[in-house]
N, C-alpha and C positions, 0 to 999 in steps of 0.2 A: 760369653758371647759379646757383651757390650765392649769389652776391652779390645776385641778383634776388629771392631768397626773402624777405628782410627789406627793408622800405622800399617796399612796393608803393603805398601811398597817398600822396597829397599833401595838404597842408593845405586847398587849394582843393577837391579832390575830396571831402574829409571834410565840409566845410561844405555842399557841394551834395547830399550823399547824403540823399534824402528817402524812398525806397522802403523799406518794412520788410524787414529781413534782416540778415545778417552780412557785413561788408566786411573782408576780410583784409588786414592790413598785412604779415603774415609773422611767423614766430617765435612764434606763439601769440597775437599781438595782433590784436584785432578791434574794429571800430566796430560796435556793436549799435544798429540803428535800429528802434525800436518804432513811431515816427510821426515826422512832420516836426518835432515839438517835443520828442520824447523820444529822445535819442541819447546813448549813453554808451560808454565804453571798457571792454573786458573782456580778461582774459588767460585763455585756455583751455589746460588742460594735463592730464596724467595724473600723479597723485601716485605716488611710488615704491611699487611693489607693488600698485597699484590699476589696475583695468581701466576704470572709469567716469571720464569726463572731469569736471573741476571747473572752475568759472569764478571768477576773482578779479576783483571790480569795481574799476576804476581811476578812476572818476569820470565826471562828465558832460562832454560835448563843450563845453558852454557855459563850463565852468570849467577844464578840463584840455586843454591844447594837444596836438597830435600829438607834438611833441617830448617833452613831459613824460610822455605815455603810453608812448612808446618807452623812456624811462629807467626807468619803473616796470616795464615788461615785462622789461627787461634785468636788473633787480634780482631779479625773480621767477625768471628762468631761472638766475641764480647760486645762488639758494636750492635749486632743483631739483638742480643739479649737486652741491651739497653734501649732498644726500640729505634735504632738508627740504621739507615741504609749505607753499607760500606762504600758503594760507588759514589753516592752523594757526599759522604763524609770526605772522601778523597778529593772530590772537586772543590769542596769548601776549603780544605787544607791547602790545596794548590793555589786557590784564589787568594787566600790570606798570605801565603808566602810571597806571591807576586806583588800584592799590595804592600807588604812590609818592605820588599826590595825597592819598590817604586817610591815609597815614602822616605827611603834613605837617600834619594836623589837630592842633592843640595840645591839651594836657591841659585847659587852661582853657576852650577852646572846647567840648570834649566835656562838661566839667562843667556849663557853662552850658546846653548842650542837654539834658543829663540832668535838671537842675533844672526847666527849662521843661516838660519832658515829664511830670514826676512831681508837680509842686507842687500840682496840683488834688486829688491823692489824699491829701495830708498833712492831718492833723486840725486843726492850728491854725497861726496866723500865726507863733507863736514858733518852732515846728519849721521852718517854711519859711524863716525868717530865719536860723536857726542854720546851715543847710547852706552858703550862700555865705559866711557870716561865718567859719566855722571853716576852710574851704578857703582863703579869702583870707588868713587870719592865718598858716596853717601850711603849706599845700601849694603855693599859687601862687608864693611866693618861691623855691621850689626847682624845681618842675616845671611851673609855669603856662604858660610860653612854649615849653616843649619839645614836640616831636612826641609824641603819646600813645604811639606805638610805642616810643619811646626810654625810657619809664619802666621801670626795673628794680628789683630788690631793693635794690641799693645806694642808689638814690635814695629809695626808700620808707623805708629805715632812717635816711637823713639827715634825713628829716622827723620820724620818730617818736622816735628815740633821745633827743633833747634834752628831750622832754616826757614820756617814758614813765614816769619815776620821779616827776617833780614834779607832773604833771597826768595821772595814769593814766586817769581817766574821759574827759577830753577827748581824750587820745591814742587811746584805743580807738574813740571816735566818728570821729575823723579817719581812722583806719585803715579802718574800715568804709565810710566815704564814698568814700575813694579806691578801695577794692575795687569798690564799686557802679559808679562811673564807668568803671573799666577793664573791667568785665564788659559794660557797655553799649557801650563802644567796640569790643570784640571782636565782639559780636553784630552791630553795624552795619558791620563790616568795616574799622574804622579801626586795628585792631591785631590781631596774631596771637600765639599762644603762651600760656603759663600766666599767671595773675594774680599779680604780685609782691607784692600786698597781702593775699593770702590768709593767714588765720591758721593753720587746721588743716593740718598737714603741711608748713608752710613757715616762717612767722614765729614759730610756737610753738617752733621749734628755735633761734631767734635772739634772742628777747626773753623775759623772765620773764613768767609769767602775771600778769595785772593784779591778781588777788587776792593774789599773793605779794609784790608790790612794797611794799605797806604796808597797814596796816589801813584798811578803808573809813572815810572820814571822814563821819560822819553830821551832819545839820543840828543845831546846838546846840539842845537842848530844855530847857524849864523843868521842873524836878521838879514832879509834879502836886500835891504838898502845898503848893506855893507859888503855885499858879495863882489861888487866891482873893484873896490879897494883891495879886497883880499886877493882876487885873481891877479891884479896888477902886481902885488907883492909876490904872489906865487910864481909868476913868470920870470922873476929875478932869480929864482932858485934853480940850481943845477941838478941834473940827475933824472933817472927814469921815474922815480917816485913822484917828482913834481909834475912831470908830464902826465903821468897816470892819474894823479889827483885832479888836474884840470880837466882831463877827459871825462873822469867820473862826474864832475860837477856839470859839464856841458851836456852829458847824456842822461843825467839823473838816474844813473845805474847803481846797482848794489856793488859793494866792494869785491865780492867773490866773482861777480860777472865780469868786472874789469880785469882783475888779476888773471883770470882763467881764459881770457879772450885770445883767440888765435887768428892768424891772417886768413884762414879758410872761412871764417865767419864774416869777413868784410867784402862787400861789393863796392869798390870805389867808384865804378862807373855810375851806379845808382845812388851813391852816397848813403849806403845802408850797412848797418851792422846787425846781423841776424844771430841772436843768442839762442842756441838750441834748447829744447824743452827740458832736458835733463840738468841744465844749469840755471833754470829759472824757478823761483820759489813757487810760482803758481802752476808749474808743470806744463806750461804751454809756450811754444816758440814765440819769441819776442823780437819784433823788428824795430830797430832804433834808427831814426833818421840822423845823419851826421851833418852837422853844420860845417861851413867852410873852415872855421877854426879847428874843429875836431879833426878834419881831414889833414890840416897842416900838422897837427901833433903826430898823426900816424906817419906822415912823410918824414918827420924827424926820427921816428923809431925804426923805420924801414932799414937803414944801413946797419943796424945792430945784428941783423941776420938770424934772428930767433924765430921759431914757429909761433911764439907768443907775441902779442902786440907790445907787451911790457915785460921784458925778460928780467929774471932775478940775477943774483950774483953768481949762481952756479949754472954751468952750461946745461941747457935743456930744461931748465926750471923756470917757472913764472915768477914774477915779483911776489914777495911775501905780502899777505894781507896786512901785516903789522908795519910794513914799510911806510905807508902813507900816514899812519898814526905817529910813527917816529918823526916823520917830516913835520907834522903839525906841532909836535913838542919842540923841535928845533926852532920853529918859527915863533915859539912862545904862545901858541894857540891851544893850550890845554882845555880851553873853554868850548871847543867844538869837536865833533867826531866826523869821520867820513860819511857814515850813514846819515848824519844830521843834515847833510846837504840835500838829501831827498826832501826833507821837510822844508828847507829853504826854498827849493823849487816849487813845492806845492803851495806854500804861502804866497810866493810871487804870482803864481798862476791864478790863485783865488782872489788876491787883493789888487793886483796891478794889471790884469787882463780881463777880457770878456770871453775867454775861451770856456766852453761848457765844462762842467765838472768831469764828465766821462772822458774828455780828451786828456786831461792831466792824469786821470786814473790809469788810462791806457799807457801813457808815457812812463808811468811808474811800474807798469806790469803788475798791477794789483788784480787779484782774482775778483771776479764779479760775484757777489754774494747772493743777489736776488735772481732767482731762476727765471722769472719773467723777463727781467731786464737783460739777462744773458741771452735768452732766446731771440730777442729782437736785435741785439747787438752782436751780429756774427762776425763783422769785420774788425779791424784794429785801428780804424780812423787814421790811416797812415798819412793821407794828404794834409789833413788838419794838423797832425802832429809835426809834419815837416815844417809848417809855418811857425808852429809854436816853438820848436827847438831852435829855429833860426832867430826868432825874437828873443828867446832866452839867452842865446849866445851873445847877441848884441847887448843885452842888458848886463851880462857878466863882464863885458869888455868896456863898460862905461863906469867911471868913478863918479859917484854921486855924493853930494853934500847932504847932511841930515835935513829932511823936510822936502827934498826934491821929489815930486810925484809926477811921473809921466805915464799915464794909463795907456795900455796897449789894447787896441781893438782887434778882436778876432776877424780875420779876413775870410769871407766866403762861408 
C-alpha cells in the first residue's frame, strides 16, 4: 500500500489530463490543471509549525517532465524533514544568487554607471571629464576589475597613500569619488557594509588631514604693483591669446569663463558680460562690468567672425585653456599663472582701495558661505563693481615704479 502512495501518475496520463483540477502523483506532488493549455506541477505541504498548506511551484508541464517534477518533490520533502520550509528555502537561494551576481559587479562598472547617472547634473564639461580621468589614473589600476563588494580599507589606502602627500588635493578628490561610487553601489544592492572610503570616523584615523600634509599651494600670482608693467608688455604681443589674457586680467574672471565666452553673453550697450550659471563655479549667473579697455579688446576680436569672443585655431572652437599659459611661457613668465591674476586683483582691492570686502568677492563670483550674509545680500552690487572694475582697468594701464602707492577711495 505504501509503495502505491507515490508514483500514481504516468507521463501519458499527465499529458492527457485536460479537465481542470488537481491530479495527485503522491507524496505531495500534484499536476495542477487550470485549462487544457495551462498545466503545471506543484508540491503541496504543511510547513513545520504551520496549519495552512503551502504550494511550491515546480514548473509547467510543457517544460518539466514527470520525472523532473518527482525529483523536485523529493528535494522538497528532504528540506521538510530537515525542518526547513521549501518556499522560504527557494527565496533564500534566489536572494543569494542575486547577491552573488550583484557582488560580481566590478568597481569600474559601478563607477561608469554612477557617472552616467549623474553627469547631466554637473555644471561644466571640465568637471564631467575629471571624474573618469582621475578614477582611471588612480583607482582603476588597483580596484577597477575587482568586484565592488571586495573593495576594503586596505585597497583604498593602497590607492591614496602614494599620492596623499605629493598630491593632497587630487588625492582628496579621488577619495571622495570612490566614496560616492561605493555609496551608490550599496544603495543599488551591489555591496553591503560600511564605506571604506569614508573620511570621518575611518580614514581620518589612518591618514593625516589634508591641511596638515603641507601648506596649500596657491596659484602663483603677480604682485599687483607689477601688473601695469606686465600689461604694457602684454599689449606688445600679437594674437588672440594675448588679447584674451588681458581681458581675463581686466575682468578678474576664470580661464574657462573667458575661453568659453560667446558674443551672446555680451551686452555692449550696457557694457556687461553675463556669464551663465552653468559656466560659473558658484552655479549662479555672474554679471561682469566691462571697462572701456575691455570693450576695445572685444572690438578687436569682432572681425574674426567666431561665435566665441576668443576663437581657437580650429573653426567653431574656442581658444584652448592652455593657450594663455603657453603665451606666459613665451613671455618668460613661468612664475605666474592665469588663475593667479585673480589673486592679484584681490590683493589690489584689499590693499590699494577702500572698496568693501564683499564688493571684490562679488567681482570674483565667489560663493557666499555664510547663510545669514547671503540672505541679506540678494543683489550683486553691480553699480559698485562697475566703479571698481573701471579703477582696476586704469590701475592695470599704469606702469608704476616700486614703492609708488596711490590709494583708491571707493566712490559712493
